[in-house]
VOPAGU-2260 file (C-alpha; in pm, 1 decimal, decimal comma):
REM VOPAGU-2260
SITE   aa  ch    i         X         Y         Z
SITE  MET   A    0   -1880,6    -577,5     126,9
SITE  PHE   A    1   -1640,2    -708,6     392,2
SITE  ALA   A    2   -1785,1    -839,2     718,4
SITE  LEU   A    3   -1477,9    -726,9     914,3
SITE  LYS   A    4   -1523,1    -371,3     784,0
SITE  PRO   A    5   -1894,1    -278,4     757,6
SITE  ASP   A    6   -1801,6      85,0     683,9
SITE  TYR   A    7   -1557,4      -7,2     406,6
SITE  GLU   A    8   -1699,1     244,4     157,3
SITE  GLN   A    9   -1645,0     528,4     402,5
SITE  ALA   A   10   -1282,9     422,6     456,4
SITE  LYS   A   11   -1231,4     392,1      82,3
SITE  ARG   A   12   -1346,9     750,8      32,5
SITE  ARG   A   13   -1079,2     861,4     279,5
SITE  ILE   A   14    -822,0     671,2      75,3
SITE  GLU   A   15    -940,5     832,6    -247,9
SITE  THR   A   16    -900,4    1173,4     -82,6
SITE  PHE   A   17    -543,9    1071,2       7,6
SITE  TRP   A   18    -460,0     951,7    -345,2
SITE  HIS   A   19    -586,4    1275,8    -497,5
SITE  HIS   A   20    -424,5    1503,3    -235,9
SITE  GLU   A   21    -759,0    1669,2    -167,0
SITE  ASP   A   22    -874,0    1891,0     119,6
SITE  THR   A   23   -1003,0    1697,8     418,9
SITE  ASP   A   24   -1108,6    1751,2     779,5
SITE  ARG   A   25    -857,1    1499,7     914,5
SITE  PRO   A   26    -591,7    1261,3     778,0
SITE  PHE   A   27    -653,7     901,0     677,5
SITE  ALA   A   28    -599,4     703,8     998,4
SITE  ARG   A   29    -526,5     334,2    1020,0
SITE  ILE   A   30    -614,0     231,1    1376,6
SITE  VAL   A   31    -627,3    -138,0    1467,9
SITE  TYR   A   32    -663,3    -294,6    1811,1
SITE  PRO   A   33    -715,9    -649,5    1941,5
SITE  LYS   A   34   -1061,3    -770,9    2031,8
SITE  ALA   A   35   -1121,5    -835,9    2401,1
SITE  ASN   A   36   -1246,2   -1185,6    2317,5
SITE  ALA   A   37    -964,3   -1273,8    2076,6
SITE  LYS   A   38    -943,4   -1646,9    2008,0
SITE  PRO   A   39    -620,8   -1848,4    2006,1
SITE  ILE   A   40    -470,5   -1923,4    1665,8
SITE  THR   A   41    -445,8   -2287,8    1563,0
SITE  GLN   A   42     -89,8   -2409,8    1621,9
SITE  LYS   A   43     105,4   -2662,1    1417,7
SITE  HIS   A   44     461,4   -2786,2    1459,7
SITE  HIS   A   45     698,7   -2736,1    1167,1
SITE  ALA   A   46    1040,9   -2898,6    1165,3
SITE  THR   A   47    1209,3   -2608,0     985,1
SITE  LYS   A   48    1145,1   -2242,3     907,7
SITE  GLU   A   49    1109,0   -2332,5     541,2
SITE  ASP   A   50     840,4   -2588,7     626,9
SITE  TRP   A   51     640,1   -2314,4     799,8
SITE  TRP   A   52     678,8   -2064,6     515,3
SITE  LEU   A   53     571,1   -2316,0     252,3
SITE  ASP   A   54     282,3   -2471,2     445,3
SITE  VAL   A   55      39,7   -2230,3     282,1
SITE  GLU   A   56    -263,5   -2440,0     375,9
SITE  TYR   A   57    -183,3   -2392,7     744,0
SITE  ARG   A   58     -76,8   -2030,7     701,5
SITE  ALA   A   59    -396,2   -1934,8     518,4
SITE  GLU   A   60    -608,9   -2089,5     792,7
SITE  ALA   A   61    -404,9   -1922,1    1068,3
SITE  ASP   A   62    -413,6   -1591,1     878,4
SITE  ALA   A   63    -792,9   -1603,7     856,1
SITE  GLN   A   64    -819,4   -1668,9    1229,5
SITE  TYR   A   65    -575,9   -1385,9    1300,4
SITE  MET   A   66    -780,7   -1138,6    1097,7
SITE  GLU   A   67   -1090,2   -1216,3    1306,6
SITE  ASN   A   68    -910,6   -1115,1    1626,5
SITE  PHE   A   69    -888,8    -741,4    1554,8
SITE  VAL   A   70   -1113,0    -436,5    1527,2
SITE  TYR   A   71   -1048,9    -232,6    1212,4
SITE  PHE   A   72   -1124,2     109,8    1351,9
SITE  ALA   A   73   -1146,9     449,7    1178,3
SITE  ASP   A   74   -1004,7     396,6     827,2
SITE  ALA   A   75    -824,0      68,7     892,9
SITE  LEU   A   76    -888,1    -208,9     642,8
SITE  PRO   A   77    -900,4    -583,5     706,4
SITE  LEU   A   78    -625,2    -645,3     452,6
SITE  LEU   A   79    -396,6    -945,2     417,5
SITE  SER   A   80    -134,7   -1009,9     149,4
SITE  PRO   A   81      22,0   -1350,0      79,7
SITE  ASN   A   82     384,6   -1315,0     187,1
SITE  LEU   A   83     664,1   -1544,2      72,6
SITE  GLY   A   84     937,7   -1289,1     133,1
SITE  PRO   A   85    1055,2    -978,9     -55,2
SITE  GLY   A   86    1286,8   -1160,7    -297,6
SITE  ILE   A   87    1024,5   -1392,3    -441,4
SITE  LEU   A   88    1052,6   -1263,3    -801,3
SITE  SER   A   89    1427,8   -1318,1    -794,3
SITE  ALA   A   90    1378,1   -1667,5    -656,4
SITE  TRP   A   91    1154,3   -1742,3    -954,4
SITE  ALA   A   92    1444,7   -1628,0   -1173,2
SITE  GLY   A   93    1683,4   -1880,4   -1017,2
SITE  CYS   A   94    1828,9   -1719,1    -703,5
SITE  PRO   A   95    1877,5   -1962,0    -414,8
SITE  TYR   A   96    1622,5   -1862,9    -150,7
SITE  THR   A   97    1659,0   -1896,8     226,4
SITE  PHE   A   98    1369,5   -1865,4     470,3
SITE  GLY   A   99    1441,3   -1709,2     809,0
SITE  LEU   A  100    1228,1   -1645,3    1113,5
SITE  GLU   A  101    1056,2   -1329,2     984,9
SITE  THR   A  102    1180,4   -1281,4     629,5
SITE  ALA   A  103    1353,3   -1456,7     340,5
SITE  TRP   A  104    1659,1   -1363,0     137,6
SITE  THR   A  105    1830,2   -1449,8    -187,4
SITE  ASP   A  106    2181,3   -1545,1    -291,6
SITE  PRO   A  107    2311,6   -1424,9    -628,9
SITE  CYS   A  108    2275,9   -1644,9    -934,6
SITE  VAL   A  109    2430,4   -1429,7   -1209,4
SITE  THR   A  110    2808,2   -1432,6   -1254,3
SITE  ASP   A  111    2815,1   -1308,5   -1614,0
SITE  TRP   A  112    2549,5   -1074,0   -1756,9
SITE  GLU   A  113    2628,5   -1188,1   -2111,1
SITE  LYS   A  114    2614,4   -1564,7   -2054,3
SITE  ASP   A  115    2379,8   -1631,4   -1762,2
SITE  LYS   A  116    2002,5   -1654,1   -1791,7
SITE  ALA   A  117    1777,5   -1555,3   -1502,3
SITE  ILE   A  118    1418,5   -1516,6   -1616,3
SITE  MET   A  119    1116,7   -1492,3   -1384,4
SITE  ASP   A  120     934,1   -1821,5   -1430,2
SITE  MET   A  121     569,2   -1845,0   -1326,0
SITE  ASN   A  122     604,1   -2223,9   -1337,0
SITE  HIS   A  123     873,9   -2216,6   -1070,4
SITE  PRO   A  124     765,0   -2417,2    -761,2
SITE  LEU   A  125     765,7   -2100,1    -548,1
SITE  ALA   A  126     550,6   -1924,2    -807,2
SITE  LYS   A  127     298,6   -2205,8    -788,9
SITE  LYS   A  128     315,0   -2185,2    -410,5
SITE  LEU   A  129     222,5   -1814,3    -419,3
SITE  GLU   A  130     -69,9   -1892,5    -651,7
SITE  LYS   A  131    -192,8   -2157,2    -409,5
SITE  TYR   A  132    -153,3   -1925,1    -110,7
SITE  THR   A  133    -347,3   -1649,9    -287,9
SITE  ALA   A  134    -626,0   -1888,7    -384,0
SITE  LEU   A  135    -657,4   -2016,5     -26,8
SITE  LEU   A  136    -674,2   -1664,6     117,1
SITE  LEU   A  137    -941,8   -1567,3    -135,6
SITE  GLU   A  138   -1141,7   -1872,6     -32,5
SITE  ARG   A  139   -1111,3   -1816,2     342,4
SITE  GLY   A  140   -1150,0   -1440,4     323,1
SITE  LYS   A  141   -1447,2   -1427,1      87,9
SITE  GLY   A  142   -1689,2   -1166,1     215,1
SITE  LYS   A  143   -1474,3   -1106,1     524,1
SITE  PHE   A  144   -1140,7    -942,5     440,3
SITE  ILE   A  145    -936,6    -801,8     152,1
SITE  VAL   A  146    -667,5   -1011,4     -13,9
SITE  GLY   A  147    -381,9    -807,2    -156,7
SITE  LEU   A  148     -85,5    -853,5    -388,2
SITE  SER   A  149     236,5   -1006,2    -262,2
SITE  ASP   A  150     549,8    -800,8    -197,0
SITE  PHE   A  151     719,1    -781,8    -537,7
SITE  HIS   A  152    1056,3    -610,9    -583,0
SITE  PRO   A  153    1131,7    -552,8    -951,1
SITE  GLY   A  154    1389,1    -313,7   -1098,1
SITE  GLY   A  155    1703,5    -232,4    -903,4
SITE  ASP   A  156    1629,8    -459,4    -607,8
SITE  HIS   A  157    1574,5    -751,9    -845,3
SITE  LEU   A  158    1909,0    -697,0   -1018,8
SITE  ALA   A  159    2081,5    -659,0    -681,8
SITE  ALA   A  160    1937,8    -996,9    -580,4
SITE  LEU   A  161    2053,7   -1158,9    -905,5
SITE  ARG   A  162    2407,8   -1023,0    -886,0
SITE  GLY   A  163    2472,1    -913,8    -526,3
SITE  ASN   A  164    2490,2    -554,1    -405,0
SITE  GLU   A  165    2863,2    -494,8    -435,5
SITE  ALA   A  166    2897,4    -666,2    -772,8
SITE  LEU   A  167    2601,8    -472,1    -913,8
SITE  ALA   A  168    2748,2    -143,9    -790,5
SITE  MET   A  169    3073,7    -221,1    -973,1
SITE  ASP   A  170    2889,1    -336,4   -1285,5
SITE  MET   A  171    2718,0       1,2   -1312,1
SITE  TYR   A  172    3064,4     147,1   -1380,1
SITE  ASP   A  173    3216,6    -143,2   -1571,6
SITE  ASN   A  174    2921,4    -268,4   -1776,3
SITE  PRO   A  175    2645,6      -5,0   -1776,9
SITE  ASP   A  176    2487,7    -112,5   -2106,1
SITE  ALA   A  177    2432,8    -466,0   -1975,7
SITE  ILE   A  178    2267,6    -335,0   -1658,3
SITE  LYS   A  179    2030,9    -113,2   -1856,4
SITE  ALA   A  180    1942,9    -399,2   -2090,4
SITE  TRP   A  181    1870,9    -632,4   -1797,8
SITE  LEU   A  182    1655,8    -373,1   -1627,9
SITE  GLU   A  183    1455,6    -335,9   -1948,7
SITE  SER   A  184    1409,5    -709,9   -1995,5
SITE  SER   A  185    1325,7    -768,9   -1628,2
SITE  TYR   A  186    1038,5    -519,8   -1644,9
SITE  ALA   A  187     909,0    -700,8   -1953,7
SITE  GLU   A  188     898,5   -1016,0   -1737,0
SITE  TYR   A  189     751,1    -847,3   -1430,7
SITE  PHE   A  190     459,0    -642,0   -1562,0
SITE  PRO   A  191     267,1    -947,8   -1693,0
SITE  ILE   A  192     307,8   -1109,1   -1349,2
SITE  TYR   A  193     169,0    -800,0   -1179,2
SITE  ASP   A  194    -118,8    -782,7   -1428,6
SITE  TYR   A  195    -195,9   -1153,2   -1384,9
SITE  TYR   A  196    -254,8   -1105,7   -1012,1
SITE  VAL   A  197    -443,1    -776,6   -1054,2
SITE  ASP   A  198    -679,9    -935,0   -1306,8
SITE  TRP   A  199    -732,7   -1234,6   -1079,1
SITE  LEU   A  200    -812,7   -1022,9    -773,1
SITE  ARG   A  201   -1050,0    -801,9    -969,2
SITE  ARG   A  202   -1236,3   -1107,4   -1102,2
SITE  GLU   A  203   -1283,7   -1208,0    -738,2
SITE  GLY   A  204   -1441,1    -870,6    -659,1
SITE  GLN   A  205   -1138,3    -745,9    -466,0
SITE  PRO   A  206   -1002,3    -392,3    -463,5
SITE  ILE   A  207    -632,7    -380,6    -548,1
SITE  ALA   A  208    -402,1    -353,1    -249,5
SITE  SER   A  209     -77,7    -490,2    -111,1
SITE  TRP   A  210     118,6    -486,5     215,8
SITE  LEU   A  211      66,6    -110,9     262,8
SITE  HIS   A  212    -289,0     -52,2     380,4
SITE  LEU   A  213    -430,3     140,2      85,9
SITE  VAL   A  214    -661,7      27,9    -194,3
SITE  ASP   A  215    -780,1     129,0    -538,3
SITE  ASP   A  216   -1061,9     -11,5    -749,9
SITE  GLU   A  217    -840,5     -32,5   -1059,1
SITE  LYS   A  218    -467,4     -70,0    -989,3
SITE  MET   A  219    -213,1      42,1    -730,4
SITE  TYR   A  220     127,1     -61,3    -604,9
SITE  ILE   A  221     433,9      41,0    -406,3
SITE  PRO   A  222     748,7     102,6    -611,2
SITE  SER   A  223    1072,1      89,8    -413,4
SITE  ASN   A  224    1447,8      50,9    -449,6
SITE  ASP   A  225    1636,6     -30,9    -131,6
SITE  PHE   A  226    1956,7     -71,7    -335,0
SITE  SER   A  227    1937,4     300,9    -416,0
SITE  CYS   A  228    2101,8     383,6     -80,4
SITE  MET   A  229    2426,1     250,8    -231,7
SITE  VAL   A  230    2435,4     475,5    -540,1
SITE  SER   A  231    2462,5     845,6    -611,8
SITE  LYS   A  232    2174,8    1061,1    -726,0
SITE  ASP   A  233    2320,2    1080,6   -1077,3
SITE  MET   A  234    2347,1     702,9   -1108,4
SITE  PHE   A  235    2000,9     653,8    -963,2
SITE  ASP   A  236    1857,2     897,0   -1216,9
SITE  GLU   A  237    2042,6     731,1   -1504,1
SITE  PHE   A  238    1982,6     365,5   -1423,5
SITE  PHE   A  239    1674,9     331,3   -1202,9
SITE  LEU   A  240    1454,2     637,1   -1233,8
SITE  PRO   A  241    1326,1     545,6   -1584,6
SITE  GLY   A  242    1202,1     210,2   -1454,8
SITE  ILE   A  243    1033,4     367,1   -1152,7
SITE  ILE   A  244     855,5     609,3   -1386,1
SITE  ARG   A  245     739,1     311,2   -1594,2
SITE  GLU   A  246     609,0     144,3   -1279,4
SITE  CYS   A  247     416,1     455,4   -1173,1
SITE  LYS   A  248     256,1     480,8   -1516,3
SITE  HIS   A  249     166,1     112,9   -1513,4
SITE  TYR   A  250      17,9     102,9   -1165,1
SITE  GLY   A  251    -228,9     388,6   -1192,3
SITE  LYS   A  252    -206,7     473,9    -821,7
SITE  SER   A  253     144,6     455,4    -677,6
SITE  ILE   A  254     314,6     525,6    -345,7
SITE  TYR   A  255     694,2     505,7    -328,8
SITE  HIS   A  256     848,4     325,7     -30,4
SITE  LEU   A  257    1132,6     559,6      69,3
SITE  ASP   A  258    1332,1     364,6     324,5
SITE  GLY   A  259    1597,1     527,9     538,5
SITE  PRO   A  260    1806,2     846,6     539,9
SITE  GLY   A  261    2036,8     703,0     274,9
SITE  ALA   A  262    1751,5     717,1      24,2
SITE  LEU   A  263    1669,9    1083,9      85,8
SITE  GLN   A  264    1922,0    1193,6    -177,3
SITE  HIS   A  265    1673,9    1064,8    -437,2
SITE  LEU   A  266    1368,8    1246,5    -303,1
SITE  ASP   A  267    1383,8    1536,7    -551,4
SITE  SER   A  268    1393,5    1295,2    -843,3
SITE  LEU   A  269    1092,4    1106,8    -710,2
SITE  LEU   A  270     890,4    1420,2    -638,7
SITE  ALA   A  271     939,3    1523,6   -1002,3
SITE  ILE   A  272     751,6    1215,8   -1132,3
SITE  PRO   A  273     405,4    1342,2   -1238,1
SITE  GLU   A  274     249,4     995,1   -1216,2
SITE  LEU   A  275     366,7     930,3    -858,4
SITE  HIS   A  276      86,5    1001,9    -610,6
SITE  ALA   A  277     249,5     957,1    -271,7
SITE  ILE   A  278     557,0     877,9     -63,0
SITE  GLN   A  279     577,1     644,0     233,3
SITE  TRP   A  280     861,9     782,3     443,8
SITE  VAL   A  281    1025,4     521,9     670,3
SITE  PRO   A  282    1306,6     679,8     876,5
SITE  GLY   A  283    1440,2     345,6     999,6
SITE  ALA   A  284    1505,9     186,1    1335,7
SITE  GLY   A  285    1640,6     422,1    1600,2
SITE  GLN   A  286    1554,0     728,5    1389,6
SITE  ASP   A  287    1175,6     708,5    1381,0
SITE  GLU   A  288    1092,0    1000,5    1610,4
SITE  LEU   A  289     909,0    1228,3    1372,6
SITE  TYR   A  290    1037,5    1562,8    1503,6
SITE  ARG   A  291    1360,8    1479,9    1316,2
SITE  TRP   A  292    1181,2    1466,4     982,8
SITE  VAL   A  293     935,8    1758,0     980,3
SITE  ASP   A  294    1122,4    1932,3     698,0
SITE  VAL   A  295    1123,0    1614,5     488,1
SITE  CYS   A  296     750,5    1571,1     544,0
SITE  LYS   A  297     677,6    1932,1     452,5
SITE  LYS   A  298     886,4    1903,5     137,5
SITE  ILE   A  299     683,6    1602,0      20,7
SITE  LEU   A  300     348,3    1764,7      92,7
SITE  ASN   A  301     453,9    2097,3     -59,3
SITE  ALA   A  302     535,1    1909,7    -380,1
SITE  LYS   A  303     167,6    1804,3    -385,4
SITE  LYS   A  304     254,3    1441,6    -316,0
SITE  SER   A  305      63,4    1269,4     -38,8
SITE  LEU   A  306     254,4    1130,2     259,0
SITE  TYR   A  307     214,8     805,7     457,1
SITE  LEU   A  308     374,7     786,8     803,5
SITE  ASP   A  309     395,4     533,3    1083,7
SITE  VAL   A  310     323,0     696,4    1420,4
SITE  PHE   A  311     462,2     501,6    1714,3
SITE  ARG   A  312     429,4     743,2    2008,6
SITE  LYS   A  313     188,7    1001,0    2147,3
SITE  HIS   A  314     444,3    1279,0    2111,1
SITE  ASP   A  315     497,2    1181,6    1744,6
SITE  LEU   A  316     129,8    1251,3    1685,4
SITE  ASP   A  317     169,1    1584,7    1864,6
SITE  VAL   A  318     455,2    1675,5    1630,3
SITE  VAL   A  319     255,8    1581,9    1320,8
SITE  MET   A  320     -52,6    1775,9    1431,9
SITE  GLU   A  321     151,1    2085,1    1515,2
SITE  ASN   A  322     346,9    2089,5    1190,6
SITE  LEU   A  323     159,8    1920,1     905,2
SITE  PRO   A  324    -174,7    1974,7     734,3
SITE  ALA   A  325    -439,1    1706,0     714,5
SITE  LYS   A  326    -445,1    1738,9     335,6
SITE  GLY   A  327    -255,7    1456,0     169,0
SITE  LEU   A  328    -164,9    1283,3     495,1
SITE  ALA   A  329    -210,4     918,8     597,2
SITE  LEU   A  330    -118,4     792,3     943,4
SITE  ASN   A  331     -63,1     435,2    1053,1
SITE  ILE   A  332    -122,0     472,5    1428,8
SITE  CYS   A  333      71,5     196,7    1603,2
SITE  ASN   A  334      53,8      48,8    1954,1
SITE  ILE   A  335    -321,2      91,4    2005,9
SITE  ARG   A  336    -418,5    -141,3    2288,9
SITE  ASN   A  337    -796,1    -119,2    2313,4
SITE  GLU   A  338   -1114,9      67,1    2223,1
SITE  GLU   A  339   -1044,5     346,8    2470,8
SITE  ASP   A  340    -705,7     416,8    2308,5
SITE  ALA   A  341    -864,0     409,4    1963,0
SITE  ASN   A  342   -1140,5     653,1    2055,5
SITE  ASP   A  343    -892,2     889,2    2220,0
SITE  VAL   A  344    -676,2     902,6    1908,2
SITE  LEU   A  345    -971,5     946,5    1674,5
SITE  LYS   A  346   -1104,7    1228,5    1890,4
SITE  ARG   A  347    -766,8    1401,5    1879,9
SITE  ILE   A  348    -715,2    1380,4    1505,6
SITE  SER   A  349   -1076,4    1484,9    1441,6
SITE  SER   A  350    -983,3    1826,9    1581,7
SITE  TRP   A  351    -690,1    1865,6    1339,3
SITE  PRO   A  352    -571,9    2226,5    1318,6
SITE  ARG   A  353    -689,4    2406,6    1005,0
C-alpha cells in the first residue's frame, strides 16, 4: 500500500491492538533510523522565515525527499502531516500570525466577546495555503507515504489564542457565559473543517492520521488543551471538559495530548471519559526521565486507557520494561542511529516480561 512501508498492514494491526487496549506480546514500537545512503535535500534560499513556511511547493518537495531518507522499522509509519503551526485555526479566525524558526504563534484579536467577530474562515489565505500544501503532499506521496491531518487546536487553546492567556483566565471569572457560548460556537466552526480534511484524505485512499504516529481507517485525532495548566480542576471540568468529550465522540479514535506536570491535575477527569482511548503523556523538557512518572503511567493503564510515551534513553526503556505491561502501551523510541540499534531495541522489547 505504501512503498516506504511494505509491512504496513502488520503495523496497522499493532495500532489497532493499542487502540483497543488488547493483550499483546510486546508494545507498539515506533523505530526510525536514517538510511546509510541518505540523499541530500534540495536547498532553496528564503529571505524570511515566513517565506519558507509559506513556500509549500518547495516544502512538499523537500518533505518527500526527506521521507525517502529513513527506514520505518518495526511499527513505524512513513507519515507526514502538513504543518503551518499550531495556531492555524485561530489565524483563520483573524489572529495575527508570526512564523518563527520552528513554530508559529498568534497574537490576540478579540478585545470584547460581545462585539468582536472571530470566525474560522476556510477562504482565509492561510486556509487556502494549507489546502495547497495537503494537495501537494498527496501528489508527491501517492503510493509512498501517508499524509495526515494538520495540527489543529480547537477549544480552550483556540480561545486562549483569540483573547490571550491572562485575559481568558480573568474572563472565566468575569464573563463565564460568554466563554461557554464562544466555546460552543467555535466547535460548530471547527468540526466541519476536521470533517472536510478527513473526507478528502479518505477519498485519496489514506488512513486517518496526524502528527502523532497512529492511524485509523475511519477517524482519529489528538485532543489537547495546553491552556489547562493555568486553570483549576473545577474550572477545567466546567468550561473545557464538555468540549473535549464532544471531540472524543466526534473523532472515533482519540488520544489526549497531556503536556507537562501542570496538566496532571486534570488526569482523573480525562480518564473518566468513556470515549477517550488513550493518553500521550509528555513530561516536558528537563523532566522526561521516565522513572519519575511510573505511577502516572500505571494510573493511566489501570484505568484501561492506552498510553503513548517517548523513550529517549536506554535506561528509560529499562524502567518501562520493569514496571509496565505491554498491553495498551505504545513507545516512540528516539535516537536510533542505525540498523544495529534498531535490531537491538526490537530484540529487547520482543522479550517483554509477562
